[in-house]
Each structure stands twice: as C-alpha cells, then as structure tokens.
GUVEXTOR-921195 format. One record per residue (C-alpha): residue number from 1; residue in one letter; x, y, z. Coordinates in Angstrom, 3 decimals, m for minus. Example, Ala and Ser with C-alpha at 12.3 -4.5 7.8 and 13.67 -1.06 7.14 Angstrom:
GUVEXTOR-921195
+-----+-----+----------+----------+----------+
|   n | res |     east |    north |       up |
+-----+-----+----------+----------+----------+
|   1 |   A |   12.300 |   m4.500 |    7.800 |
|   2 |   S |   13.670 |   m1.060 |    7.140 |
+-----+-----+----------+----------+----------+
end
This chain:
GUVEXTOR-921195
+-----+-----+----------+----------+----------+
|   n | res |     east |    north |       up |
+-----+-----+----------+----------+----------+
|   1 |   M |  140.507 |   83.643 |  110.638 |
|   2 |   L |  136.914 |   85.251 |  111.001 |
|   3 |   I |  136.444 |   86.279 |  114.584 |
|   4 |   G |  132.482 |   86.828 |  115.848 |
|   5 |   I |  131.643 |   89.133 |  119.101 |
|   6 |   N |  128.716 |   89.722 |  120.585 |
|   7 |   G |  128.547 |   93.315 |  120.743 |
|   8 |   Y |  125.206 |   93.777 |  122.703 |
|   9 |   E |  126.787 |   95.376 |  125.834 |
|  10 |   A |  128.866 |   98.176 |  123.946 |
|  11 |   V |  125.709 |   99.562 |  122.452 |
|  12 |   V |  122.574 |   99.201 |  124.615 |
|  13 |   P |  122.823 |  101.174 |  127.809 |
|  14 |   R |  121.817 |   99.978 |  131.381 |
|  15 |   F |  122.048 |  103.537 |  132.526 |
|  16 |   G |  120.319 |  105.275 |  129.689 |
|  17 |   Y |  122.336 |  107.774 |  127.359 |
|  18 |   D |  124.633 |  110.869 |  128.287 |
|  19 |   Q |  122.641 |  114.047 |  127.197 |
|  20 |   R |  125.316 |  115.635 |  126.285 |
|  21 |   T |  126.576 |  113.423 |  123.799 |
|  22 |   G |  124.009 |  110.815 |  123.026 |
|  23 |   L |  126.173 |  108.132 |  123.848 |
|  24 |   P |  125.407 |  105.341 |  126.319 |
|  25 |   R |  126.288 |  105.642 |  129.735 |
|  26 |   R |  128.693 |  102.684 |  129.706 |
|  27 |   V |  129.838 |  100.898 |  133.234 |
|  28 |   G |  131.021 |   97.501 |  133.736 |
|  29 |   S |  130.304 |   94.851 |  131.102 |
|  30 |   G |  129.281 |   97.868 |  128.959 |
|  31 |   E |  132.633 |   99.416 |  129.505 |
|  32 |   Y |  134.420 |   96.157 |  129.236 |
|  33 |   C |  133.146 |   95.444 |  125.820 |
|  34 |   Y |  133.140 |   98.487 |  124.324 |
|  35 |   Q |  136.813 |   98.738 |  125.306 |
|  36 |   L |  137.488 |   95.507 |  123.889 |
|  37 |   L |  136.316 |   96.250 |  120.604 |
|  38 |   R |  138.013 |   99.290 |  120.412 |
|  39 |   N |  141.602 |   97.807 |  121.164 |
|  40 |   L |  140.911 |   94.851 |  118.934 |
|  41 |   H |  140.410 |   96.714 |  116.009 |
|  42 |   K |  143.280 |   99.097 |  116.820 |
|  43 |   I |  145.742 |   96.121 |  117.222 |
|  44 |   D |  144.615 |   93.291 |  114.949 |
|  45 |   K |  144.444 |   94.026 |  111.094 |
|  46 |   K |  145.422 |   90.343 |  110.217 |
|  47 |   N |  142.142 |   88.628 |  111.193 |
|  48 |   K |  138.525 |   89.386 |  110.141 |
|  49 |   Y |  135.912 |   90.436 |  112.714 |
|  50 |   L |  132.031 |   90.162 |  112.376 |
|  51 |   I |  130.363 |   92.404 |  115.357 |
|  52 |   Y |  126.805 |   91.116 |  116.169 |
|  53 |   L |  124.640 |   94.049 |  117.231 |
|  54 |   P |  121.098 |   94.168 |  118.184 |
|  55 |   Q |  121.040 |   97.638 |  116.802 |
|  56 |   S |  123.367 |  100.265 |  114.669 |
|  57 |   P |  126.793 |  100.736 |  116.077 |
|  58 |   T |  127.297 |  103.958 |  117.837 |
|  59 |   V |  129.274 |  106.501 |  116.955 |
|  60 |   D |  132.248 |  105.793 |  118.953 |
|  61 |   L |  132.425 |  102.489 |  117.613 |
|  62 |   P |  135.262 |  101.653 |  114.857 |
|  63 |   K |  133.951 |  102.187 |  111.372 |
|  64 |   E |  133.818 |   99.586 |  109.059 |
|  65 |   S |  136.608 |   98.272 |  106.814 |
|  66 |   S |  138.101 |   95.555 |  104.533 |
|  67 |   N |  138.689 |   93.405 |  107.854 |
|  68 |   W |  136.040 |   94.849 |  110.438 |
|  69 |   H |  132.104 |   94.539 |  109.779 |
|  70 |   Y |  128.899 |   94.833 |  112.039 |
|  71 |   K |  125.736 |   92.499 |  111.406 |
|  72 |   I |  122.079 |   94.006 |  113.050 |
|  73 |   I |  120.082 |   91.383 |  114.061 |
|  74 |   R |  116.714 |   92.245 |  115.345 |
|  75 |   P |  114.354 |   91.861 |  117.542 |
|  76 |   R |  116.494 |   93.143 |  120.846 |
|  77 |   K |  114.222 |   91.327 |  123.123 |
|  78 |   L |  116.064 |   88.430 |  124.646 |
|  79 |   W |  118.258 |   88.795 |  121.908 |
|  80 |   T |  121.491 |   86.874 |  122.663 |
|  81 |   L |  118.821 |   83.839 |  123.625 |
|  82 |   F |  117.032 |   84.085 |  120.522 |
|  83 |   G |  118.385 |   86.285 |  118.475 |
|  84 |   L |  121.723 |   85.217 |  117.984 |
|  85 |   S |  121.033 |   81.539 |  118.460 |
|  86 |   L |  118.854 |   81.683 |  115.160 |
|  87 |   E |  121.788 |   83.508 |  113.370 |
|  88 |   F |  123.957 |   80.448 |  114.219 |
|  89 |   L |  121.200 |   77.656 |  113.792 |
|  90 |   L |  120.424 |   78.909 |  110.519 |
|  91 |   R |  124.375 |   79.290 |  109.682 |
|  92 |   R |  123.893 |   82.948 |  108.366 |
|  93 |   S |  127.416 |   83.345 |  109.393 |
|  94 |   K |  130.277 |   81.072 |  110.373 |
|  95 |   P |  132.624 |   82.443 |  112.563 |
|  96 |   D |  135.942 |   80.340 |  113.182 |
|  97 |   V |  135.899 |   81.322 |  116.847 |
|  98 |   F |  133.030 |   83.347 |  118.747 |
|  99 |   L |  133.269 |   85.837 |  121.851 |
| 100 |   S |  130.418 |   86.945 |  123.960 |
| 101 |   P |  132.186 |   89.273 |  126.449 |
| 102 |   T |  129.287 |   88.937 |  129.024 |
| 103 |   H |  127.883 |   85.688 |  131.034 |
| 104 |   Y |  125.671 |   84.513 |  128.085 |
| 105 |   L |  126.136 |   82.482 |  124.968 |
| 106 |   P |  123.318 |   81.643 |  122.449 |
| 107 |   I |  121.967 |   78.391 |  122.532 |
| 108 |   F |  123.221 |   77.143 |  119.114 |
| 109 |   A |  126.517 |   79.322 |  119.786 |
| 110 |   P |  129.475 |   78.033 |  117.238 |
| 111 |   S |  131.569 |   74.929 |  118.668 |
| 112 |   R |  134.536 |   77.035 |  119.266 |
| 113 |   S |  133.096 |   80.072 |  121.778 |
| 114 |   A |  134.086 |   81.943 |  124.707 |
| 115 |   I |  132.456 |   83.980 |  127.278 |
| 116 |   S |  133.311 |   86.792 |  130.063 |
| 117 |   I |  132.533 |   86.562 |  133.438 |
| 118 |   L |  133.545 |   89.642 |  135.432 |
| 119 |   D |  132.544 |   88.610 |  138.898 |
| 120 |   V |  129.963 |   86.076 |  140.189 |
| 121 |   S |  128.625 |   88.416 |  143.122 |
| 122 |   Y |  124.844 |   87.061 |  142.201 |
| 123 |   I |  126.395 |   83.895 |  143.713 |
| 124 |   R |  128.095 |   85.676 |  146.914 |
| 125 |   F |  125.524 |   88.153 |  147.453 |
| 126 |   P |  122.137 |   86.762 |  145.992 |
| 127 |   E |  119.960 |   88.598 |  148.265 |
| 128 |   L |  121.240 |   92.155 |  146.436 |
| 129 |   F |  119.819 |   91.276 |  143.250 |
| 130 |   K |  116.393 |   91.361 |  141.488 |
| 131 |   P |  114.903 |   87.981 |  141.457 |
| 132 |   N |  114.326 |   87.972 |  137.534 |
| 133 |   D |  117.963 |   89.141 |  137.114 |
| 134 |   L |  118.996 |   86.316 |  139.347 |
| 135 |   N |  117.321 |   83.772 |  138.094 |
| 136 |   Q |  118.555 |   84.689 |  134.615 |
| 137 |   L |  122.156 |   85.352 |  135.852 |
| 138 |   T |  122.387 |   81.861 |  137.696 |
| 139 |   K |  120.577 |   79.605 |  135.261 |
| 140 |   W |  122.224 |   81.145 |  131.909 |
| 141 |   T |  125.629 |   81.669 |  133.282 |
| 142 |   G |  125.915 |   77.979 |  134.471 |
| 143 |   Y |  124.756 |   76.829 |  131.023 |
| 144 |   S |  127.307 |   78.985 |  129.189 |
| 145 |   V |  130.257 |   77.994 |  131.367 |
| 146 |   K |  129.454 |   74.526 |  130.378 |
| 147 |   K |  129.485 |   74.926 |  126.977 |
| 148 |   A |  131.996 |   77.455 |  126.383 |
| 149 |   K |  135.575 |   76.714 |  125.311 |
| 150 |   G |  137.309 |   79.554 |  127.415 |
| 151 |   V |  136.304 |   82.026 |  129.906 |
| 152 |   F |  137.758 |   85.358 |  130.455 |
| 153 |   T |  137.829 |   87.224 |  133.873 |
| 154 |   I |  139.331 |   90.210 |  134.965 |
| 155 |   S |  140.798 |   89.159 |  138.094 |
| 156 |   Q |  142.571 |   86.391 |  139.884 |
| 157 |   A |  139.836 |   86.746 |  142.773 |
| 158 |   S |  137.248 |   86.146 |  140.175 |
| 159 |   K |  138.938 |   83.408 |  138.615 |
| 160 |   D |  139.068 |   81.584 |  141.823 |
| 161 |   D |  135.426 |   82.258 |  142.154 |
| 162 |   I |  134.754 |   80.835 |  138.984 |
| 163 |   I |  136.473 |   77.571 |  139.826 |
| 164 |   K |  134.820 |   77.110 |  143.008 |
| 165 |   E |  131.151 |   77.750 |  142.056 |
| 166 |   Y |  131.299 |   75.997 |  138.235 |
| 167 |   G |  134.013 |   73.081 |  138.783 |
| 168 |   I |  135.624 |   74.090 |  135.730 |
| 169 |   P |  139.469 |   73.513 |  135.412 |
| 170 |   G |  141.506 |   76.716 |  135.828 |
| 171 |   Y |  143.343 |   76.380 |  132.487 |
| 172 |   R |  139.895 |   77.110 |  130.803 |
| 173 |   I |  139.887 |   80.409 |  132.216 |
| 174 |   A |  141.994 |   83.404 |  131.344 |
| 175 |   V |  142.414 |   86.590 |  133.731 |
| 176 |   T |  143.123 |   89.506 |  131.456 |
| 177 |   Y |  143.252 |   92.453 |  133.903 |
| 178 |   P |  140.840 |   95.553 |  132.480 |
| 179 |   G |  142.793 |   99.133 |  131.639 |
| 180 |   I |  141.381 |  102.620 |  132.255 |
| 181 |   K |  140.383 |  105.207 |  130.135 |
| 182 |   K |  143.356 |  107.726 |  129.795 |
| 183 |   A |  145.512 |  104.768 |  128.825 |
| 184 |   E |  144.147 |  104.995 |  125.243 |
| 185 |   G |  144.752 |  108.648 |  124.949 |
| 186 |   I |  141.226 |  109.887 |  125.795 |
| 187 |   R |  141.668 |  113.885 |  126.413 |
| 188 |   Y |  139.750 |  115.691 |  129.063 |
| 189 |   K |  138.822 |  119.287 |  129.644 |
| 190 |   E |  140.568 |  120.497 |  132.648 |
| 191 |   L |  138.619 |  122.508 |  135.688 |
| 192 |   S |  139.725 |  124.447 |  137.606 |
| 193 |   M |  138.748 |  123.780 |  141.549 |
| 194 |   E |  137.146 |  127.549 |  141.237 |
| 195 |   E |  135.048 |  126.006 |  138.356 |
| 196 |   L |  134.606 |  122.852 |  140.195 |
| 197 |   R |  132.992 |  124.107 |  143.112 |
| 198 |   E |  130.803 |  126.725 |  140.949 |
| 199 |   K |  129.612 |  124.032 |  138.997 |
| 200 |   Y |  128.879 |  121.403 |  141.311 |
| 201 |   G |  128.344 |  123.354 |  144.448 |
| 202 |   I |  131.205 |  122.062 |  146.367 |
| 203 |   K |  131.805 |  124.108 |  149.316 |
| 204 |   K |  134.997 |  122.615 |  151.265 |
| 205 |   D |  137.342 |  119.938 |  151.094 |
| 206 |   Y |  136.010 |  116.348 |  150.333 |
| 207 |   I |  136.311 |  113.014 |  150.454 |
| 208 |   L |  135.407 |  111.289 |  146.833 |
| 209 |   F |  133.209 |  108.010 |  145.996 |
| 210 |   V |  132.937 |  107.062 |  142.159 |
| 211 |   G |  130.391 |  104.124 |  141.630 |
| 212 |   T |  127.002 |  102.725 |  140.985 |
| 213 |   L |  124.765 |  102.895 |  144.110 |
| 214 |   Q |  124.291 |   99.411 |  144.978 |
| 215 |   P |  124.206 |   97.785 |  148.346 |
| 216 |   R |  127.467 |   95.840 |  147.078 |
| 217 |   K |  129.532 |   99.151 |  147.172 |
| 218 |   N |  128.943 |   99.452 |  151.124 |
| 219 |   V |  128.144 |  102.933 |  150.579 |
| 220 |   S |  125.808 |  103.332 |  153.754 |
| 221 |   R |  128.866 |  102.161 |  155.674 |
| 222 |   L |  130.974 |  104.759 |  154.255 |
| 223 |   I |  128.432 |  107.676 |  155.021 |
| 224 |   E |  128.153 |  106.344 |  158.916 |
| 225 |   A |  132.269 |  106.206 |  159.366 |
| 226 |   F |  132.483 |  109.755 |  157.539 |
| 227 |   S |  129.452 |  110.860 |  160.247 |
| 228 |   K |  131.996 |  109.821 |  163.021 |
| 229 |   L |  135.068 |  112.301 |  161.581 |
| 230 |   N |  135.627 |  115.243 |  163.652 |
| 231 |   Q |  136.325 |  117.388 |  160.217 |
| 232 |   D |  134.772 |  120.298 |  158.318 |
| 233 |   I |  134.690 |  118.519 |  155.192 |
| 234 |   E |  132.482 |  117.158 |  152.894 |
| 235 |   L |  131.710 |  113.635 |  151.242 |
| 236 |   V |  130.992 |  113.590 |  147.195 |
| 237 |   I |  129.207 |  110.699 |  145.690 |
| 238 |   I |  129.190 |  110.249 |  142.224 |
| 239 |   G |  127.285 |  107.616 |  140.617 |
| 240 |   K |  124.093 |  106.443 |  138.862 |
| 241 |   K |  121.194 |  104.647 |  140.954 |
| 242 |   G |  121.560 |  101.365 |  140.425 |
| 243 |   W |  119.343 |   99.162 |  142.732 |
| 244 |   L |  118.242 |   98.493 |  145.977 |
| 245 |   Y |  119.836 |  102.378 |  146.826 |
| 246 |   E |  117.075 |  103.630 |  148.758 |
| 247 |   E |  119.102 |  102.725 |  152.172 |
| 248 |   I |  121.840 |  104.795 |  150.435 |
| 249 |   L |  119.989 |  107.963 |  149.788 |
| 250 |   V |  118.582 |  108.112 |  153.556 |
| 251 |   A |  121.924 |  107.496 |  155.448 |
| 252 |   P |  123.037 |  111.182 |  155.403 |
| 253 |   K |  119.721 |  112.068 |  157.068 |
| 254 |   K |  120.163 |  109.074 |  159.195 |
| 255 |   Y |  123.848 |  109.991 |  160.555 |
| 256 |   K |  122.797 |  113.373 |  160.677 |
| 257 |   V |  124.948 |  114.556 |  158.005 |
| 258 |   E |  122.750 |  115.409 |  155.429 |
| 259 |   N |  124.541 |  118.992 |  154.872 |
| 260 |   K |  128.009 |  117.540 |  154.236 |
| 261 |   V |  127.151 |  114.479 |  151.925 |
| 262 |   K |  126.469 |  115.348 |  148.183 |
| 263 |   F |  125.143 |  113.005 |  145.347 |
| 264 |   L |  126.181 |  113.904 |  141.684 |
| 265 |   D |  124.635 |  111.416 |  139.139 |
| 266 |   S |  125.448 |  113.239 |  136.112 |
| 267 |   V |  128.843 |  114.117 |  135.873 |
| 268 |   P |  130.526 |  113.680 |  132.415 |
| 269 |   D |  133.589 |  111.860 |  131.726 |
| 270 |   E |  135.709 |  114.641 |  131.594 |
| 271 |   D |  135.247 |  116.291 |  134.635 |
| 272 |   L |  136.010 |  112.992 |  136.629 |
| 273 |   P |  139.774 |  113.856 |  136.748 |
| 274 |   C |  139.162 |  117.365 |  138.569 |
| 275 |   F |  137.217 |  115.593 |  140.985 |
| 276 |   Y |  139.948 |  113.054 |  141.475 |
| 277 |   K |  142.713 |  115.396 |  141.567 |
| 278 |   N |  141.089 |  117.635 |  144.090 |
| 279 |   A |  139.888 |  115.101 |  146.607 |
| 280 |   L |  141.689 |  114.544 |  150.112 |
| 281 |   C |  141.121 |  110.779 |  148.891 |
| 282 |   F |  139.038 |  108.465 |  147.495 |
| 283 |   V |  137.327 |  105.515 |  149.077 |
| 284 |   L |  136.121 |  102.408 |  147.320 |
| 285 |   P |  134.875 |  100.291 |  150.386 |
| 286 |   S |  132.927 |   97.427 |  148.553 |
| 287 |   L |  131.927 |   94.055 |  149.671 |
| 288 |   Y |  132.959 |   92.648 |  146.790 |
| 289 |   E |  134.586 |   93.693 |  143.067 |
| 290 |   G |  135.536 |   91.467 |  139.920 |
| 291 |   F |  138.139 |   94.272 |  139.840 |
| 292 |   G |  137.350 |   97.861 |  140.612 |
| 293 |   L |  138.555 |  100.111 |  137.902 |
| 294 |   P |  137.863 |  103.521 |  139.931 |
| 295 |   V |  140.693 |  102.768 |  142.343 |
| 296 |   L |  143.054 |  102.804 |  139.293 |
| 297 |   E |  141.214 |  106.074 |  137.742 |
| 298 |   A |  141.863 |  107.829 |  141.251 |
| 299 |   M |  145.527 |  106.823 |  140.928 |
| 300 |   E |  145.831 |  107.979 |  137.370 |
| 301 |   Y |  145.063 |  111.179 |  138.622 |
| 302 |   G |  147.193 |  111.622 |  141.709 |
| 303 |   C |  144.514 |  110.847 |  144.558 |
| 304 |   P |  145.070 |  108.787 |  147.726 |
| 305 |   V |  143.087 |  105.738 |  147.703 |
| 306 |   I |  141.460 |  103.699 |  150.582 |
| 307 |   T |  139.656 |  100.443 |  149.557 |
| 308 |   S |  138.653 |   97.168 |  150.856 |
| 309 |   N |  141.327 |   94.242 |  151.681 |
| 310 |   I |  138.775 |   91.512 |  150.324 |
| 311 |   S |  138.190 |   89.910 |  146.666 |
| 312 |   S |  140.227 |   91.642 |  143.721 |
| 313 |   L |  140.909 |   95.075 |  145.237 |
| 314 |   P |  144.392 |   94.225 |  146.545 |
| 315 |   E |  145.189 |   92.946 |  142.799 |
| 316 |   A |  143.781 |   96.583 |  141.766 |
| 317 |   G |  145.666 |   98.614 |  144.374 |
| 318 |   G |  148.748 |   96.743 |  144.962 |
| 319 |   D |  151.218 |   98.450 |  147.551 |
| 320 |   A |  149.683 |  101.861 |  146.556 |
| 321 |   A |  146.397 |  101.880 |  148.593 |
| 322 |   L |  145.616 |  101.839 |  152.049 |
| 323 |   Y |  143.187 |   98.715 |  153.079 |
| 324 |   V |  140.252 |   98.520 |  155.589 |
| 325 |   D |  137.634 |   95.739 |  156.558 |
| 326 |   P |  134.944 |   96.675 |  154.669 |
| 327 |   Q |  132.568 |   95.395 |  157.838 |
| 328 |   S |  134.039 |   97.568 |  160.298 |
| 329 |   T |  132.820 |  101.592 |  160.507 |
| 330 |   D |  135.749 |  101.639 |  162.901 |
| 331 |   D |  138.247 |  100.659 |  160.609 |
| 332 |   L |  137.072 |  102.564 |  157.818 |
| 333 |   K |  136.813 |  105.812 |  159.888 |
| 334 |   K |  140.402 |  105.164 |  161.498 |
| 335 |   S |  141.599 |  104.771 |  157.864 |
| 336 |   L |  140.122 |  108.172 |  156.698 |
| 337 |   E |  141.338 |  110.208 |  159.552 |
| 338 |   L |  144.854 |  108.770 |  158.895 |
| 339 |   V |  144.811 |  109.796 |  155.209 |
| 340 |   I |  143.305 |  113.209 |  155.664 |
| 341 |   N |  145.422 |  114.207 |  158.759 |
| 342 |   D |  148.935 |  113.060 |  157.398 |
| 343 |   K |  150.203 |  114.553 |  154.462 |
| 344 |   K |  153.170 |  112.531 |  154.178 |
| 345 |   L |  151.232 |  109.245 |  153.659 |
| 346 |   R |  149.464 |  110.797 |  151.119 |
| 347 |   E |  152.392 |  111.790 |  149.064 |
| 348 |   K |  153.532 |  108.018 |  149.620 |
| 349 |   L |  150.264 |  106.635 |  148.106 |
| 350 |   I |  150.178 |  109.173 |  145.622 |
| 351 |   K |  153.550 |  108.376 |  144.127 |
| 352 |   K |  153.188 |  104.545 |  144.267 |
| 353 |   G |  149.689 |  105.181 |  142.558 |
| 354 |   Y |  151.504 |  106.781 |  139.642 |
| 355 |   E |  153.619 |  103.500 |  139.312 |
| 356 |   Q |  150.701 |  100.909 |  139.819 |
| 357 |   V |  148.450 |  102.230 |  137.081 |
| 358 |   K |  151.762 |  101.745 |  134.418 |
| 359 |   K |  150.825 |   98.058 |  134.951 |
| 360 |   F |  147.252 |   98.126 |  133.089 |
| 361 |   S |  146.011 |   99.168 |  129.870 |
| 362 |   W |  143.085 |   98.253 |  127.503 |
| 363 |   E |  145.524 |   97.726 |  124.450 |
| 364 |   K |  146.874 |   94.737 |  126.865 |
| 365 |   T |  143.695 |   93.640 |  127.657 |
| 366 |   A |  142.943 |   93.220 |  123.689 |
| 367 |   R |  146.502 |   91.707 |  123.111 |
| 368 |   E |  145.799 |   88.955 |  125.890 |
| 369 |   T |  142.288 |   88.280 |  124.590 |
| 370 |   L |  143.335 |   87.692 |  121.097 |
| 371 |   K |  145.952 |   85.627 |  121.971 |
| 372 |   V |  143.375 |   83.239 |  123.980 |
| 373 |   I |  141.240 |   83.480 |  121.321 |
| 374 |   T |  143.528 |   82.332 |  118.702 |
| 375 |   K |  144.298 |   79.247 |  120.690 |
| 376 |   I |  140.590 |   78.433 |  120.667 |
| 377 |   A |  140.330 |   78.629 |  117.262 |
| 378 |   N |  143.045 |   76.164 |  116.692 |
| 379 |   E |  142.012 |   73.635 |  118.979 |
+-----+-----+----------+----------+----------+
end
C-alpha cells in the first residue's frame, strides 16, 4: 500500500526557527505532524510512504529509504489548496490513501483521504482569531470534513465538538491521543537549579506556565490570581507570542506584580525539564484545549499540575491534576495557595502524574493512526 502524507506542518514553522539548531519551532499541529511522521517511519516497514513537502525535509525528519520518499512541490503559497491539488489532478502520484494531518484537504484529493482536526477553537472563540485566519479555518475545514473519509482528533472532547459542529457520524472520527517528547527517547541536558537561576535570572521559587501567548490560554487571569497571593515567589511564563497577546504583556503592570512575573520566549527544549522539575507547580488555566500536552510534560518531570476543568484537559490530567474553573480568579488563587502550601498534596500529585503519563506515547498515536488509515484504504 502506498500512503501519501501532507508534511507541510512539519517543515514550515509558524513561530520561526530555533537559532541554535536551525530547526522549526514546532507547536500544535506542527509537532503533531512531525511526531506522526517520525513514528510511522519507526513502526511501519511494510507499507510505502510518499511525503509531500513545499521545501526540502528538515534534517530531523526520517531519511529516504526503499519505502520512505519525499516529493517537493512548489510554490509554497496556498500550497495545500493549489500545489497539492495540481499534483493529484494531473495524477502525478497515486497514493492508495492520503492523510493530511491538518484541517485541510486539496480540492482534488484522492477519494480515500483523511484529515486531522486538533480542536475547533476557531468556532468556540472566533473573536480570538484574525479575520483572514478565521475565514480560512471556517470555510476550508467545513469543505474538508465533508470530503474526507475519516477525521483524526486528539481527545474525546474534540470529537464531541466536531460531531456537534459538522454533523458527521462518530464512527468517521478517530481519537488518537498525542504523546510527549521524552516518550520517544529524546535526551536532555540537565541544568542545576543554580545554573537555571543564573542563565534565566530567576531569583525565587516560582509557579510555571508553558504555552503560546494568546487569549485562549487565559494567562491574564493567571497573572491576576498570582497577584492576589501573599507569597514571596515568582511567576515564570514560557512561550512565544501568538496573537492578541498585548493584554497578557501589560497584565503584570496592571496588577502591580511586574517585578515578580518573568516572560521567557526562547527556552530550548533541553532546558524545559529543569523548569518543570524545580517549579512549585505548573498551571494551564486555558479556556479551551484540543488536548493540553504541557500537562503531561509537567507530570513527566515531577511537577504538580493545576489546570482547567473544561474541554479535553481532564482527559490529559486524569486524577493526577488539581482542576479549577478557568473563569474564576478566586478559584485559581485558592488552588495555587493549596498546592504551594501543602507539601503532601504536591507529593500526591507528583506520584499520580508519573502513572498518568504512562498512558500516552507518540508511537501509540502512530499505531492507532496506521490502523485507521489501513481501514480507509480497504473500504
């Protein structure tokens, strides 16, 4: 069987390149696509793969082999809509099944095709998106959902949202939970707490947030709740600027904690474990998440987790997290106080977190994806 895959998201960065490695800064759909490619290559030596790209593959993608090939299609602008459409219209390649690990299918996609929708935040919170992005997401996703033989998503909560919004039967939607980086054996350089303090200017014990700076992450409310704590600690916020982030950046001054909140936007992957391991707790108070991988990343490194009690986050956290109403500053403040001051609770959450992360891996994601792809190919 020849499996075609749209590899666009794995090589085209939405947040620029890592200056140290030269690799794309992958988050969300970019990380999902990249890990899917890596792990399909790892587990499947039987089928043949043709990966469509708008540019040369990055050095961290699998090398070409007898069953793994890349095809570069240019130009890059509106690549999936026009570049890939022309490829299939002229039948230059004929995969038995085609997977686009993004919301979009080409206009002339093969009849046996599948897409991935990580979440429908653009429908739930349209005011948080740029008009052009919202228009594209709304129209193109609707078209692709109707045309695809199958839809992949990363949580039961997202599956329920997709059924509600697009009216497609549940059997056409497969939930394949994502994994975490350490599960694939990536090796990290360990920093000591002293090195962490010196390198990043952290002076005190700290609460940690990791994620893209955008309104949906609810960081402004986290800063407000933090400002109400009577604690001599810091709040460390790690994440690239996404969109509509201005309110987040001015929030520390607004709540008079500008000397206690530290924004870091260029932390390499190998330093993140040290941040997790030394934090008092990790907080993800999002208003909506397709899954919430940082919850598992924090648990992987023994960091107690506080997160929202809505959307997919209880699926990620299981019984190993403390849940809050993300709309309530007071609820968030009380939970922060509880975790910071209760050592036994922190130890309990850490222990349960180690067990929770064992349920997830990218290899498992790839195996479940391949199973569904094979079924679509044989329909």
